[in-house]
N, C-alpha and C positions, 0 to 999 in steps of 0.2 A: 682377487678373481672378478672378472667382469661378467655379469649376468644381466638377464632380462627376465621380466615375468612372462610366464606362458599363460595364455587366456584359452578358454573353450568359446565356441561360438555362442553359447548362451551367457557369456560375460562373466562366468565363474573362473577364477585362478587355478591353474593346475601345476603348481611349483614353479620353478626356475630353469632356465637353460643358460649354459655358459657362451660367452661370446669370445671371438678371437680378439685380443687386445691389439693385435697388429692392424685390424680392420675397424674396430669400433673404439679404441682407446689411444688412437695415434694423434700426433700433433696436427692441429689444423693449420693447412696453408691457405690462407685467405686470398693471396694473389692468384693461385691456380684455380680457387674456385670461381674467381672473377673471370679469369681467362676462358674457363670451360663455359660460363654462362654466356660470354660474348661469342664464342665459337660455335656452340649449339645453336643458339638463336639467330645468328648471322647466317648458318648454312641452310636455315629454313626460309630465308628471305628470297625472293625470285630475283629481285634486282632488274625488272624490267621497265621501270620508270623511265620516260623519255621526253625531252622537250626539243624543239627545233630552234636552231641559231638562225641569224638573218641570211645565211648562206644556203640553209634547208628549206626556208619558207617559199612557197610558189609565188610567182608574180613579182612585181616591183622592179622590173628591169628598166622601166623608163622613169625618167625624172618627173616628179609630181608637177612641177611648173618652174619656169625660168628662174635663174639665179637672182636677178635683180628686176626692180620695176614694179613688182606686185604689192610691195609693203609687207608681205607675209614672211614668215622665217624660212630660211633656206632649207631645202631637202634634196636629198639626192636619190632616195629610194623609199617606197612604201614598206620596205621589209625592215625598215630601221627598228630598234627595240623600242623606240618612243611612239611608235605608231600602234594603234589598235589593230591587233592581228599580225603585228610584225614579230620578229624573231625575240628570243629570250636569251638574256645574257647570265652566264653563270647558272643556268637551269641544270636539272638532274639528267645525267645520262645513264643508260644501262651499264651496270657494273656488277660484279661478284663479290658479295659480302662475306663469303666463305672464308674461313681460316682453318688451318690444320693444327692438330695437337698430336704429339708423339703419343705411342702406346702407354709409355711410362708416365707421361704427364696425366692421361687420362685415368690411369689407375690411382695415382696419388690424389687427383681430384675427387674420385669416388670415395676414396677412403677417407679424405678429409670431409666430405658431405656426410658419410655414415657417422664419422666420429663427432661431428657437430651436432647430429640428430641424437646420439647418445648422451652427449654432454648436457644437452638440454632436456634430457628425460623424455624424448619423443619416439622412443622405439618399443614396439610391442611385438610378440610372437603368438601367432595363432596355432593351436594344436592341430586342428583339422577342420576345414570347411565343407560341409555337405550340404547341398541343397537339394530338397525333396522334388521340387519343380523349378524350371528356369525363369523365374518370375521376379521382377524388381522388388516386390513386397517382401519377399523372403530375404533377400540380401539387405534391404533396409532395415528389417527387424534385427539382423545379425549386427549391423552397424550400431543401432541404437543400444543393443545390449552391450557392446563395447564402449559405448559413450563417445562415439565418433562422429556423430550426426552434425556437430557444428564445427569440425575441423577438415581441412582439406587433406586428404589422406592418400597415400601411395601405398598399395597393397601389392607385395611382392610374392608371386607364385612360382613354383617349380615348372609347372606346366599348365597351359590354359585349356579348359575343357568347353564344350558347347553350353552347358547349363550356365556356367559362371559368365561366360562372354555375352549370353542373351540377358542375364538378369542385371548386369552392370552397364548395359547400353545407354540408359538414360541418366546414369550417375557420374559420367566421365568429368564433369565439371568439378565436382569435390570428392570423387571416389575414383582414382586411376588405378587400373590393374596392369602390371608388367611382369614379364618373366624375369627371373633372376639372370638369366644369360643376356638380357638385353638392357638391364638397367644401367643408367649413367649417372654422373653427378648433377647434370641438369634435371632429370626426373625427380632425384631426392630434394633438390633444393627448392624446387617449385612447390612442394607440399609441406604441410605442418606437421603433420603425423607419418610415421613409417610402420607399417603393419606388414610382418613378415611371416609367411607360412613356414611352419618348422621344418618341413621337408626342403623348403627353399634356402634355408640359411647357409647351409654347407655350401651350396651352389654360388650363392653371392659373395661368401667369403673367399671361395676360390677364383670368382671372377675378379675381385679386388686385388687379390694379390698375384695376378696373372698366371695362376695355375691351370685355369680352363682356357682353351683357345676358343674365341668366340669370335664370329664375323659381326662388325658393328658397321651399320650403315652411316653415311655421312651426314644424314638430315636426321638421325635418330636422336 
């Protein structure tokens, strides 16, 4: 039986919870994990970089000097790539770096990412998180109690509330919060530790198995 330790927000343990072996104990598909990283990272790129070729640079229609008799090298246009301010050869042009993955590939990639986290013993389950005030200090105290202050952590919740959103606003670099209905393999792979709210565990497992129909943005 596959299990994970359940923690309270004060750092104390509160038993164990059973994990779905189809989600957290599956075979890791390294190739799909790589493709997922490429796809999700590529879909976030703007691809608006651009350079001008010699045909797009303004000016240079007149021959700089006559072909012979000057002792200088022959040139036909100031737009030539060898001139300062001239065109660029093989420079970058606007392009779409995005790539598509089928729904099944996304699910298998997510399952592989979750299984890899469990295999490395980096999965934790939190009983319930209650903040008295929407302050970063309170959330930091919880993170320290769970001994996660030195690990980049993904916290998966069932739903986001205003207090948690405001308290975590300054901690996004090392403590990221995502709803279980929005989590993908890219989010899981970018973090060292995976902290799952107990109420969100079932939602996450259903999403990984394709039982929950959730709209996923291209750039998520």
